[in-house]
C-alpha positions as CSV (number, residue, x, y, z in Angstrom):
1,M,-5.4,-25.4,-15.7
2,S,-7.6,-25.8,-18.7
3,E,-10.2,-23.1,-19.5
4,E,-13.1,-25.5,-19.1
5,N,-12.0,-26.4,-15.5
6,R,-11.8,-22.8,-14.3
7,K,-14.0,-21.9,-11.4
8,Y,-13.2,-18.2,-10.8
9,E,-12.8,-16.6,-14.2
10,F,-13.6,-13.0,-13.9
11,T,-16.5,-11.5,-15.9
12,W,-18.1,-8.1,-15.4
13,E,-21.3,-9.9,-14.3
14,L,-19.5,-10.8,-11.1
15,I,-19.8,-7.2,-10.1
16,G,-23.5,-8.0,-9.7
17,D,-26.6,-5.8,-9.8
18,L,-25.6,-2.9,-7.6
19,D,-29.0,-1.3,-7.7
20,T,-30.6,-4.2,-5.8
21,A,-27.6,-5.8,-4.1
22,R,-27.7,-3.9,-0.8
23,P,-30.9,-2.0,-0.4
24,N,-30.0,-0.9,3.1
25,L,-26.2,-0.5,3.0
26,G,-25.8,0.7,-0.6
27,P,-22.9,0.1,-3.0
28,T,-20.1,1.6,-0.8
29,L,-18.0,0.1,2.0
30,R,-15.4,1.3,4.5
31,L,-11.8,1.5,3.5
32,E,-10.9,-0.9,6.2
33,A,-12.9,-3.7,4.6
34,Y,-11.2,-3.2,1.2
35,R,-7.7,-3.1,2.8
36,L,-8.5,-6.1,5.0
37,L,-9.3,-8.2,1.9
38,Q,-6.3,-6.9,-0.1
39,F,-3.6,-7.1,2.5
40,C,-4.7,-10.5,3.9
41,C,-4.8,-12.0,0.4
42,R,-1.4,-10.5,-0.3
43,D,0.0,-11.9,3.0
44,I,-1.2,-15.4,2.3
45,I,0.1,-15.4,-1.3
46,E,3.4,-14.1,0.0
47,Q,3.6,-16.8,2.7
48,D,2.8,-19.6,0.3
49,Y,4.6,-18.5,-2.8
50,G,6.9,-15.6,-2.0
51,T,7.0,-11.8,-2.4
52,E,7.7,-11.8,-6.1
53,A,4.8,-14.1,-6.8
54,A,2.5,-12.0,-4.6
55,D,3.5,-8.9,-6.5
56,R,3.1,-10.7,-9.9
57,V,-0.4,-11.8,-8.9
58,F,-1.5,-8.4,-7.7
59,F,-0.1,-6.7,-10.8
60,K,-1.9,-9.2,-13.1
61,A,-5.1,-8.8,-11.1
62,G,-4.8,-5.0,-11.4
63,A,-4.2,-5.3,-15.2
64,L,-7.2,-7.5,-15.6
65,A,-9.3,-5.1,-13.5
66,G,-8.0,-2.1,-15.6
67,R,-9.0,-3.7,-18.9
68,H,-12.5,-4.6,-17.6
69,F,-12.8,-1.1,-16.0
70,Y,-12.0,0.5,-19.4
71,E,-14.5,-1.7,-21.2
72,N,-17.3,-1.5,-18.7
73,V,-17.0,1.8,-16.9
74,L,-15.3,4.2,-19.2
75,D,-16.5,5.3,-22.6
76,H,-14.1,3.0,-24.3
77,T,-14.0,5.1,-27.5
78,P,-12.2,8.3,-26.2
79,E,-11.2,10.6,-28.9
80,D,-7.8,11.3,-27.5
81,I,-5.7,11.0,-24.3
82,N,-7.2,14.2,-22.9
83,D,-10.7,12.7,-23.2
84,L,-9.4,9.5,-21.4
85,V,-7.8,11.5,-18.7
86,K,-10.9,13.6,-18.1
87,Q,-13.0,10.4,-17.8
88,L,-10.5,8.8,-15.5
89,Q,-10.3,11.8,-13.2
90,Q,-14.1,12.0,-12.8
91,V,-14.8,8.3,-12.4
92,L,-11.9,7.5,-10.1
93,R,-12.9,10.4,-7.9
94,D,-16.6,9.5,-8.0
95,I,-16.1,5.9,-6.9
96,G,-13.4,6.7,-4.4
97,I,-10.3,5.1,-5.9
98,G,-8.3,8.3,-5.8
99,I,-7.6,11.7,-7.4
100,F,-5.9,11.0,-10.7
101,K,-3.6,13.5,-12.5
102,V,-1.3,13.3,-15.5
103,E,2.1,15.0,-15.0
104,K,3.4,14.2,-18.4
105,F,2.5,12.2,-21.5
106,N,4.7,12.3,-24.6
107,D,4.5,11.1,-28.2
108,N,6.2,7.8,-27.3
109,L,3.3,7.1,-25.0
110,E,5.5,7.4,-21.9
111,C,3.7,9.0,-19.0
112,T,3.9,9.9,-15.4
113,V,0.6,9.9,-13.4
114,T,-0.3,10.5,-9.8
115,V,-3.1,9.1,-7.6
116,S,-3.7,11.1,-4.4
117,E,-5.8,9.8,-1.6
118,D,-5.1,6.4,-3.1
119,L,-7.4,3.6,-2.0
120,D,-4.5,1.2,-1.5
121,C,-2.1,3.2,0.7
122,S,-3.1,6.7,1.8
123,G,-2.7,6.9,5.6
124,L,-0.6,3.7,6.0
125,P,2.6,3.9,8.0
126,E,5.9,4.6,6.3
127,L,7.3,1.2,5.3
128,G,10.3,2.2,3.2
129,Y,8.8,0.6,0.0
130,G,5.8,1.2,-2.2
131,V,2.7,-1.1,-1.9
132,C,0.6,-0.1,-4.9
133,V,1.4,-3.1,-7.2
134,Y,-2.3,-3.6,-7.9
135,D,-2.5,0.1,-9.0
136,E,0.5,-0.5,-11.3
137,G,-1.4,-3.2,-13.1
138,F,-4.7,-1.2,-13.1
139,I,-3.0,1.7,-14.9
140,A,-1.2,-0.7,-17.3
141,G,-4.5,-2.4,-18.1
142,I,-6.2,0.9,-18.9
143,L,-3.3,2.1,-21.0
144,E,-3.2,-1.2,-22.9
145,S,-7.0,-1.0,-23.6
146,F,-6.6,2.6,-24.8
147,T,-3.5,2.2,-27.0
148,G,-3.4,-1.5,-27.9
149,R,0.1,-1.7,-26.5
150,V,1.4,-3.5,-23.4
151,F,2.9,-1.2,-20.7
152,D,5.4,-1.5,-17.9
153,V,4.2,0.6,-15.0
154,K,6.2,1.2,-11.9
155,E,5.4,3.1,-8.8
156,I,8.1,5.6,-8.0
157,D,6.5,7.5,-5.0
158,C,4.1,6.1,-2.4
159,W,2.5,7.1,0.8
160,C,4.5,4.2,2.3
161,T,7.8,5.8,1.2
162,N,6.9,9.1,3.0
163,E,5.3,10.8,0.0
164,R,1.7,12.0,0.1
165,T,0.8,11.0,-3.4
166,C,1.4,7.9,-5.4
167,R,3.4,8.5,-8.6
168,F,3.7,6.0,-11.4
169,E,5.9,5.9,-14.5
170,A,4.5,4.1,-17.5
171,K,6.3,3.0,-20.7
172,P,5.1,0.8,-23.5
173,K,7.0,-2.4,-23.8
174,A,9.1,-2.8,-26.9
175,V,7.3,-4.5,-29.8
């Protein structure tokens, strides 16, 4: 599809004016509403195009969101990784996405991070597989914005695999 024919291209303006958007309800919503949207969209994409396509779409959507989040929510000129982590910990907790921690980050930019009380999966039944593909993309998008490198991010632990925190390994793609 050509750029001029696109109807749904994301821009930060689509977040809207949150100060006036919902004077009675405020900017928050219940977790059920978010998961209803996410898992119904994922179900329809999987039915129509297959599991791999659904995962690819959710990863790409997460990466797009991560890049926009970095540019519009975070101070996108952090001095170092510690500054970025501190910002992420505060903002992700404040807006209810989850409790973010870094377990390791090495000189090769490889890292392991966790998100506890994750918006996407905490409290779901054990399924035997992880479901946080959107989060993989979100983390990849933030890391790409911070480092200028593209990242592979994979969830290695999930609430749905009987863990109580989501754990992700991230590695920069070879240049």
